N, C-alpha and C positions, 0 to 999 in steps of 0.2 A: 821474602816470599809470602809470608803471612800478610804483610802490608798490601801487596799486590792483590791478594785474594779478597781482602776487605774492600779495596777500591773497586774491584770488579763487581763484587756483590752490590756495592752502593750504586754503581752505574746501572746495573740491571734493575734495581729497585726504582731508580729515578726514571728510567725509560718506561717501566710498567706504570708508574704513577702518572706519567704524561699521557698515557693511553686511556686512563680511567675517567669516569664522570663522578663528580662529588656533588651530593645534594646538600640541603641546608642542615641536615642532621649530622653531617660528616661521614655518611655512608659512602664508601667507594664501591663502584660497580663497573664491570666491563660489560657493556651492552652486547648481547649475543644476537647478531642479526640473523633472522630466520628467513628462509626462502618462502615463496608463495606455496610451493609444494608442501612444505612442512606445516604451514598455517592451514592450508586446505585439508590436510590429513587430520589435523586436530579437530577442525570443524566437523568433518565427516564422522569421526569417532564420537563426538558429542551428540550428533544427530542420531547415530545408531543407538547410543546408550539412553539418551533422554528425550529424543524426538524434537529437540529444538536446540538452538545455539545462542548463548548469551555471552557478550564480550567480558562480562564480569568473571567468567571462569577462565579467561586467558591470562597468561602472565604479562607483566609489564614489558618484557622483551618482545612478546608476541604482538601486543598492541602497538608498540613502537615500530616493529618491523612491518606490520600491516600498513601503517601510515606511510612509511617510506616506499612500500611497494605500489601504492596508489598516488593520491594527490596531496598527502600530508594534512588533510583537513580533519581536525579533531572536533567531535561533538561533545560539549561539556554541559551537563546539567548541574546547576548550582542551587544553593539554598542557604538561608541564615543558619548559623551553628545551633541556634536555639530551637529550630524547627525540625521535628522528626519527619522522615520520609513518609511515614504512614499517615501523618496529619495533613499533608499537602493536598489541597483541593485546587487543581490547576485552573479550573474555570472561575475560581473566586480569588486567585492570586493576583495581586497588583505589584508587578515588578518595578513600578516607579515609586513604591513606598520606601521610606528611608532604610529599613532593615534589609530589604531585598536589593536595593541599590548598593548598599555597603557590601553585601555578599558578592555581588557581581564585580565590584571594584577590587575586592580582595582577591578573587579568583583570577581576574585579569592581571593583577599585579604579579601573581605567581608565574603566570605564563610569560609576562614581559621580562621578569628577572631572569628566568632560566633560559629563555630564547636569546636574551641579550648578553649572556655570559661571554661569548666568544667574539664579540664585535661591539659596534657602537650601541648605545642605549636605544631601545625601540619604543615606539608609541603604538597606541591601539590600532591606528590605521595601517601600520606595517604588518599586522598579523591577522586582522579581522577579515574573514571571507564574506560572511553574510551578517547583517545586523538583524536583531530580533526585538520586537516591541511588545510581544504578548507572552510568550513562554520564557521561563527562567533557563535560558539556553544560550551558550556561546558557540560560534563556529569559527575556529581559528586555525591557522597553519602552524604546525608544530614539527620541529626537526630534532629536538633534543630529548634523549631518554629521560633525563632528570626532570623535565617538565611533566612528563606523564607520571613519574614516580611520586613527585610532590602532590600532584593533583589527586592521585588515587589514595594518598595518605591523608588528605585534608577532609575535615568534618564539614567543610563548605561545599563539597563536591558530591553530587548524587551519582554521577557516572562520567566517565571519560573514555570515549571509544572512537575508533575509525569511522568516519561518516560514510565513506564510499567504498569500503572493502566488501567484496563478495568473492567466493571461490572463483578462480580464473576460468574464464569462458571465452569462446570465440564470439565476438560481438556480432559478426555477420550472421552466425548461426542463431544467435539469440533472436535477432530481428526476424529472420525468415521462418524460424520454427515457432515463434510466439504469436503468430497471426498477422504480423506486419506485411503489407503488400499482397495479402491474399483475399481481401474483402472485395471481390469482384462479382458481377452478375453471373448466375449459374443456370444451366438448363434444369428445369424442375418438372416433375410429373404431376399433373392434376389428378386429384383423388387419392394419391399416395403421399406426395410430399406436402400438398396443401389442398385447401378447399376454398372456393370463392364465397365471400360474404359481402353483404350490402355495406356501403353503396357502390363498391367496386374495388374491394381490397382482397388480399389473400390472408388466410389463417394458417399458421404453421401446424404441421401434423402432430406436434407434441402437446398442443394446448388441451386436447381432449383428456389426456392423462391427469390433468390437474383441474379439470372441470372449469376451465377459464371461461368458455362460452356461456355456461350457466351463471357464473358469477357476474358476467356483463349485464345480465338482466337486472341486477341490483346495484352495480357500481361500475364506473368506468375510470375512476381515479381523479375525477374532477375536484379541484380545490386543494390538492396535495402536491407539494413540490418535492421532486427527487433530485438529488445532487450526485452526478456521476463523476467520480474521480478516475481518469483514465488518460488516454493519449489525445483527447480533444474530440472534435467532430468536424467532419469534412465540409469545407465551405461549398463544395460542388454538389452536396446532397441537399436538394431543395426541401425534402421532407423533414429536414432538421433546420430549415431556414424559412423562406417565404411561403412554403406549402405546409408548414407545421400545423396550421389550422385549415382543414379541408374535410369535406364529407361529414362524418359523425364526430369529428374532433373539432371542437369550436371553443372560442373564448379562453384559450390558454396561452401561456407564455413560454418562450424558450430563450435562454441566455447562453452565450459561449464566452467562457473566460479562460485565462491562462495564469497559472501560478509557477510554472517551470521557469526558473531564472535563466538568463542567458549565461553562457560560459564566461567565467571570470577568473582572474588571478589576483589574489590579495585585494579583492573588492573592485578591481578594475575590469570592465567588460572586455572580453577577447573574442566573443562570438556575436552573431547577429541577434537582434531582438526577437524573442519567441512570440508567436501568435497563437491564437486558440485553434487554428486549423490543424486537422489530424493528418500528420505525415505518415502515420502507421496504418490506420484503418481499423484498428481494434476498438478504439473509443467510439467510432461511428457505429460499429456493429453492436456494442453494448447499449448505446442510446436507442438504437432501432429496436432491439429485443425488448427493452423496457417500455418505451414510450412513443414509438413511431405512430403516425396518425392512421386512423381507420378512414381512409380516403377513397377517392374515385379514380386514382391513377394506376391501380393494379399492383401497388407495392404491398409489402407485408405489414400487417397491423401489429403494433406493440401490445404488450399485456395491459398496460394502463394507458390506453390511447387518448385519454382526456386529462392526464396529469400535466402539471407544469414541470419544466425541466431546466436544469443547469448542467451543461457539459463543461468539465474543467480539464484542460490540458496540464497535467502535473508531471508527466514523464514522457520520454521519447519512445519507449516501448514498455512491455509489461514487466520486465525485470527492473526493479528499483535498485540499481547498483551504483550509480554515480552520485556524488555528493549533492549536485544540483537537483537530482531527482528526489533524493531524500528531502531536501529543502522544499521542492515543489509539492510533494505529497503532504508534508507537514503543514505548509501554508494553506493547502486546499482544505484540510480538516479544520483548521482555524477559521478560514473563510466561511465554511459551511456552518460551523458551530456558532458563529456570531450572527447568523441570519435567522431571524425569528420566523421567516416564511418557509424555511427548509425543515422538513420533518424526517426525511430518509436520505441516508448516504449509502451509495453502492460503489465498491471498488473491486474490480476484477484484475488486480495486479498484486505483486508481492515480491518477497525475497527469501533467501535461505537463512541468513543470519538475522537476528533481531536488531531492530534499531530503536534505541531508547527515545530518540527525538521524535520519531513517528509515534511511538507509544504515548509520549506526552501529549502529542497533538490529538490523538484518538481519544484519550481520556478527557481532554479539554472539550471536545465535541460531545462526548458521551455525557459529561457533566452538564452540558447545555440541553440535554433531553433528546438528542438525535438517536434514531434507530439505525444501526450500522450493519451492513452486510459486506462480507469479504470472501473472496474465492479461496477455497480450501487448497487449491493447487492443481496444476496441470503439468504433466511431464513433458518437458522440452529438453533441449541439449543441456541446459543448465541445472536440471533436476534429475538427470539420468541416474537410474538405480536407486532413487529415493522417492518413496510415495507417501511420506508423512504430510501432515497439514503444514502449510507454509506460513510465515509471518506476513501480515499481522492477523491472519485468521485464527492463530493460536490464542489470541487474547480473549479474556472472558467478557470484555466490553462489546465484542462484535459477535454477530451470528455468522458462523462459517457455513458455506454452502458448497456442495459438490454435485456432480452429475451421475446419473445412473441410466441403465438401459431399459427400454420399454418392456422387454420380455422377462426381465428379472430385476425387480426393484432393489435387490440386495447385492447386485453386481454393479460396481462403478463402471463408468465409461472407460474405454481403452486406455486413456491417458489421465484419468481423473484421480486425484489424491483423496484419501480419507484418513480418519483417525479419531481418537477419543474427543477431540475438540470440535468435530463436525456437529452442526445443529440441524440442518435441513438438506434434503435432496430434491433434485429436479430431473425429470426424465428428459434427456437431451441426446440420446444415441439410440438409433434403431438397431436392434440385435441382428436383423436379417442382412442389412447392407451398410451398417455404420453411418447412416444418414444423420445429419445434425439439423437443428431448428433453423427456420428462416429468419432473416433480419434484413435491414437496409444495407445495400452495397454502398461503396464510397461515392457512387454516382448513379443516376438513373432510377427507374422504377422497377426494373427486374431484380428480384431479391437475390441475396447471397445466402450462404449458410455459415454458421459458426458453432464451434463445439467447446469442449472442456468445461472446467468448473467456472470459467468466465461467464458463459451464457447462462449457466445455472444460477449464478449470483444475480445477474441483471434481471432474470425472470422472477426470482424470489422477491427482489426489490419492487418489481411491478405488482406482484400479488399483494405485498404489504401496502402499496399505495391504494389498491382496490379496497382493502379492509379499512384503512384510515379514512378514506373518502366516505365509506358507508357509515363509519362511526367517528365523525370529526371531533367529538368531545373526548375521545379516548386519550389516555396517556400512552407513552411508549410501552410501558409494561402491559397494559391491557391489549394493545395491538399484538405484541409479541405472544401473549398468552393465547390469543385467538389463533395465531399461526400454529402454535404448539398443539393446541387441542384439536386442530383440524388435520394434523399430520398422521400418516399411516401407522406409525409405531406407538402413538400415544395410547395408554398412559405409561408405557414402558419407553426406555430409551436404548437404542442399539449402541454397542460399544464402539463402532466405527462409522455409523451412518446417522447417529443422532435420533431426532424425532421422526426422520423419514420424509416421505413424499407429501408435500403440502396439497391439500384439497381447497382450492380457491372458493368453490361453491359453499362448502361448509364454513369456511372462515368468514364469509360475508353474510352468513345467516344471522 
C-alpha cells in the first residue's frame, strides 16, 4: 500500500513538473494567466493611486498575460551592463558601437533561447517584428513566460513591456468619439463664431483671449518649422496642399510624411502600404489650427499662418494602442529629432499606459533641442471616469496643454483633463454654448470646429512658433521661458492648470 502511495505521489510530481516553466536559474514557475479584466483593474488602481501607469509595477505574470491578450509584441530597451540607466543620453548613443551591439546580441540571444525551448532553434528573423537603427530597442514576438522572466532579471535590459496593450476598448467607439470622421464643414455665425480678416480669411472667436491678432503685428511664424505628429493631413484639403501659400501666407513649405508602418506579422507585411493621407480627420484639424494659411478663400487662418509645416501620419486615430502605432509615433519623434530645420513638435494624441519606447523617442528628440507640446488628455470612451493627464504629456520633457472655458479660465473644458503635470492652458470652449475653435475641415473652405486638449495643444504650438519667429536666435529654454512669463498664473503655478493661459502678445514683446 505504501509503495502505491509513493508511486502516486511521484506521478503527481511528474505531471506538475511537466506543466511548469524552468528558467536558466533553475526556478520553476507556473505562469498564472490573467484576464484582460484583471489587468485593466490593476491599471485603473495604479492610475487612481499614482496618476500614471508603468509596466515596471506589473508582475511578470501580468506582462506575459498582457502580451498574450494582444499581439505578443514585446518592447525591449537594452543597454551594456557597464552603463547605468541614468547615464544614457539617447541622442548621443551609437547603437552600432561594439559595446551596444554586443548588448543587443546578448539580449536577442536570451529571447531566442527561451522562445526556442519547445521547438526548433529560432533565428532573429523568426521573432523580430520591427527593426531599429537609432534607439537601443528591440520589438520581438514573445510567447514564453520564461523569456520575460529572464529579460526582467538581466542587467542588460532597461525595460521589457507589452508594446500594444491598452485597457480593453471598443475600437469603433474610439474612432468615433476621438474626432475621427467628424471634421466636416459646419454652419457658423459671423460676429460670434468668427470675424473676417484680410485678405479674405476667418479668425476664430477664441484668438482674442490669447491676443493672437496683436501678436500678428510682430510675428506670423515665418522661418519656423512645426512638426505635427497625428493622423496625417487630408489630401483633399488644398489649404494644406497646393493652396498652402496664398494671401498673406507666402514663401513657406509643407511636407506630408508617414511613419505608421503597415500591419505586419513577424516582419512580413499583412496590410496595405500606409500613406500620409488622413483617414481620420483629426490630424487635418490640428494642422489647420496651428498653421492654416491666412488666405483669400474664406477658410480659417491658423495661429502661425506663415510657419513651415510637416504633418506626420503616425497613428490611425488618437489612441496610441496598437504596436504599429507605438512604432509609428516613436519613429515620428526620431524623424523630427534628426531634422535640424524642425524646432517645434506638437502631438495631440496619447494613451493611458506609459510606453517606454515612446519615452525613449521623446527623450531622443528633446536631446536634439526640440520644443515639444503634448495634449493633457480628452475624455472619450477609452478614458471614461479618469481625468488625469495622459501619457506622454506626463513627461517632464514635454509641455502638457489643456483647454479651458472663456468665462472661467480655471474651469477646464467639458472633456479636458488636467493635473499637476499641466503646463499651459488655451481657451477653446465657450461657456454659453460649448462652441469650439475654428479649423480646416477635411475638404473645402468652409471651416469646421474642433475641441478638447487636442486643439489647445496645436494652438500652443502655433503661439510658440510666433515667439521663435520673432526671436530666431533663441534657444528652446528661452522660448519656453517667454511662454511661461507671459501666462496668466505667472509667477505662481496652479496645481492642476500650470502656468495658465498664454498671452501671445506679451510673449512676442
